[in-house]
N, C-alpha and C positions, 0 to 999 in steps of 0.2 A: 841172767841180769839183766841185757836188753830186750829178753822179751816180758819180764818184769814192769819195766819201763814202759813196755810199747802198751801193757794193758793197764797199767797207772794213767798214761795217758789218756788210753782212750776212755776208760771209766768215767775221767774228768772231761773229755768233750760230751759224751753224755749226758752227765749231770748237766753241766752247764745249760745244752739244748733241754732239759726237761724242767733247766728252773727259771730262764731267760726266757721273755716271750714278748715280744713287738708287734704292737697290733697298728694298722695305715689308720692313717685320716679320713675318717667317715664311715668306718668300720669299728664295729665291737664285737666280741668274743664273750661268748657264754662258758663261762668255767665250772666244771664238777669236782669235788671232791669223794673220791670212794663211791660213785655214785650217782650222788645227791650234788643239786646245784649251790654252788658256795656265791659265786659274784660273777655280773659282767665287769670283762676289761676293755676298759676306758684306751682310746689310740696312746700310744706313745710305749713306753717299756712297764711291761709289769712283772712280777718275780712270782713262781710259784713254786708249789711242793713237789719234789722229784716224786714221782711213781705214785703220787698220793692225788694230785691235782690233771685235769686234762682238760683238753679244750673240748666242747661238745659241737658247737657250729658257730662258724663265723658267719656274720650278719650285717648286709651291705646297708649303712644310712642313708643312702641316697634316694633322691625320687628315680623310681623306676615306672619306664613304659612297656608294657605291655599288650599286643595285638594280639585278640581271640580270633578264630577262624571265623568262618561267618555260620551264620546262627538262622536254622527257619522257624519263623514265627506268623501264625495264623492271626489273622487282624479279627475286630468283630465283625466284619463281613463277610467272614470265610474265604478269605483270600489268604495263600503265603506268600509270605516273602524273607527274603535273604537281607541279615543284617550282619553289618561286620561292626564291630567296636572296638575304641582304645580305650587303657583304664589307666591313671597318671595315679600311681599312689606311692609310698613311703613308711619303712617300717620305724615306726616311734618308740617301741619300746623290744628289746630283743629277746630278753626274757618268755615275753605273751606269744614272740612270731614262733618260740622254739618248743615251750612246752603247753600251749592252747590251742595247736593246730598241727596236724603233721607235716602238712603243705603249704603254705598259706596262698602260693600261685593258684595251685589247684581251684583252694577254697574261693579266689577273687572271681576265676574265670567260670566257674559252677552259681556262683552266690550273682553274677552278673548273668550269668543265659536265664536262671531265671527268673530275675526281676525283671528283665527287658523282656520277656515276654508275657508278666501280668502286666505291665504296663500297656504293650503295644495289642495285648490283646479287649482290652476297654478300649480302640482306638478303630475307626474304621480307617479303611486306606487313605483316603485324601488327608484324614488328620496324621495320619501317621509320616505323610508326604512333607507335609507342613509344618509339622510343630517338632521340629528338630532338638529344640531347645527347652524345650518342655520336657521331654523325654530326658535329655540329657540333664537335667537339673532332678528328677522325680531317683533316675537310676544314682546318682551321684549323695542323695540323700539316706536313700537304703540302703548302698553299700557303706557309707563313712559309719553309717550307726551299728550295723551288725559286725563289721572287720572293726568297731574298736575296742572289743575288749580279745583281739586277737597281735594288736599292738601296731594295728594297720591305720593310716589316714590317707582316704581317699582323698584326692586333689581335684580330680573334674574326670567326667566320662565323657567321650565323643563318639557319636555312629561317623563311622568314615562312609557309608554306603549304603541306600537301600533299595535294593533292585525286586523289584516284583516280575509277578511272570511272566512269557514273552506277548501269553494274548493282551496279559491284560495291557502291558508296554504298548503294543499293536495300537489297541483301543484308546490308551491314551496320546499318542501319535497321532489317531485318528481325530480324537474330538479336538486336540490343541491345534491342528492343522484346520477343523471347521468353525473354531472361534476367532485362527487368526485370518481366516476368509471371511469371516462375519462381520468383524471389526475393520478387515478392508473394505469390504462392501459398505461398510456404515460409514468410514471416513470418503470413501466415492462420495456415497451419496451425499455424506455435506458438504463435501468440496462441490458438486453441481448444484447444490439448493445455494449455497454462498457464491458460485459465478453468477447463476441464473438471477439472482436478488441483485449482484451487482448490476450485472448487464441490463436487467427493467432498472436498475437507479439509475444508468448510465443512457438509457434510454430518452428516459424519463427528462433527465436531467437536458439530453440534448434538443430534445422535443419542447422544454419550455424556452432553451433558451432559441431556438428555430424561431418557436412561436412568437419571442418579445424580440428576435430580430426584424422578423415579419413586421411585427405594429409599429417597430419605430422607424423601420422603412417604409410603411404605409400612411404613416403623421409626417413624416420626413416629405416624400413623395406628396402628399396634401396639400402640406405645408408648401413644398415648391411650386404647385399648381397655382394656390392661392394667390403668393406672393407673384408668379408671374400671369395669374389672371390680372390680378391690382393692377399691376406695372403698365402690361397689356390696354388695359382701361383707360387707366392715368394716360398713357400716350397718346389712345387714340380720341380718348377727350380734349387734349391739348391739341392734338392734329386737327381735331373737327375747329375746334375755339380758332386757331391759328388759321385756318381755311376760311373758318367764315369772315373773321376779321379782315383776311386777305381779299376775299373778295369783296366786303365790304368797303373799302379800300380800294380797290380798282372802279367799282363803280363811281366812289364819288371821284376819282381822280381823271375818270374817262370824261363823265358830266364836268368834272372844272377845263378840261382839255376844251370840250366842245364848247362852253360859255366863252372861254377866251380867243376862242376863233372867230368868234361872230360870225358862223355861219347864215347864209340868206335861205331863203326857201329854194332857190331853184337848185343852192347846194343839197339840202337836206334831201330834196328830190334825186339828187344823181347821186348821192350816196343810197336812196332808197332802192333805187333801178341799178344799182351795184352787187346789194346784199341779193335780189331775187335768184340770181341762177344756184347760190348756196344755199338757199330758202328751196329750191325747187331737186337740190341732190337729193338720192336717194332710191333705194328697190320701190319703196311704197308709192313716192311721188308719180303718179305719171302724167295727170294734169293739173296745171299750174294756172287761173284765171288773174289774172288783174283786174283789179276794182275800177268801178267805173269811176266812180267819186275821188277817184286818187290826186289828182290837185288840190281837193278841197280839203282832203285828210291831211296834205302835208300844209297846206293853208294854217288850220287848225293848230298844229301841231309847234308851226313858228310862232304861232301868237302865244300858245302855251309857256313857249321855252323864253322867248326873245322879247324884246322890247322897240314900239313904234321909234325910228328916228324920226330927222325935220323934214326927211323927203318923204316920208310914209312908208319907209321899207320895214317891217322887221329884223333888227338885230340883235345878238346878242351881246350881254354886259359882261365885262369880266369878273372875274369874281374877286374877292376881298382876299386877302393873304389869311391863306389858313393858317391854326397855330402848329409849332412843331409836334407830330406825330412822336405817343409815347411807345417805349414797348408794352403788350400786351400783360405781362405781369404786374405791370405797375396799374394799368388801370382796376383792379380790383385784389386787395388784397387776397380774400377769399381763393383767387387763383393763382397765388404766386407760387405753391409748391406744384403746381401744375408743371412748371418748367426749368425745375432744380434737377441739375443733368451731374449732382454730387453723387458718385458712387456709395454703396454701403458699405461701411468698415468691413462687416462679418462677411459679406460677398467678395470682399479685394483683398482678405486675407485668407479665405479658402480657393479662391485662385491662385494666389502666389502659393501656397501650399501643394494643388494642383501641379502648376508648373513646378517647382522643385522635384514632385515625381516626375514628373514627366521630363524632366534633364538628364536624371541620376542614367548610369551607363548600365546597359543588360548585362549580368556577368556571361561571361561564355566558358562554357566544358571544355579546359583543356586537352582532355584526352581521348576528347572527338574531332578536337582540332585537324590531328595528322590524319586521322580516318578517313573527313571528309575534303582533307587537300590530293590525300591518292586517290579516293574516286573523280573529283575533279582531270587530274591529272590519266587516269584512266579514260 
């Protein structure tokens, strides 16, 4: 009895396992009945006919990433390069992926390899290294069109690495090094050229400024010399004018004093005798001859300068009162500016500025003061 019951339970369990099919999310199952395609089971709970229906294959509907091993590809310039590829694809029709190709992953790999060789074979090495986006686009277009009948959609194709031969890599490194050195030399030459231009421009500006400064200094010096010469000439002119006026006034005063003193011929003779020694002084005066007509000369001099009195003696009459002497600058308006002693305002301002600069304290270097004091102590 228990054996029969156990057999019934086992049959029920087997029957349920053959009847109920649970498909996970993002997965589909291809169902066959008696060896023929029946349907594609969707995610969730699905019912089967026991012992008639079976699951042929379960297909992952998520996007898959397959990295293929490096492939040796010959470029247009007969250089062999090793290229690693990565393909992103997704199964969109489970029935086609099962019945149209035996192994769709191997098919994608072989199709990628052949397409890659066709694309890269028409390019040079330099184009291959610099045209990855173009190669990726061509590979994706070919793979997507060819794998569409397999129920596969190729999202994108990426080239992970393109490795040229070691000799080519060495040559490329040398070329890149030479290019970098060339660019460095060009940049250095450009910098030196700019530096030379800037230096020449600075020297030009410096020479221009120096010439302008020398020009201004020469102009100011010439102007100063001109003003100095003018002032010196004006001073000498005023000095000569005053000296001449002084000598004229002195002669006038002297003759007026002589007239007021009423000298006699004897007095004039006496004065004349007193001046003889002074006239004889000097290294060149070795012999002095007294004129024989001395008294007659004195008499003629007295008659010319004096008037005869009642006793017949010639005497000098006192001169009339002379008008007060006016300053020389008031004698003539044309010479009034000669005696202007007021200073030029510009000159006075320059003198005050120079005095202000001279009064400024000279800053002393504090750091050198202790050393100087220590040296003084030593």
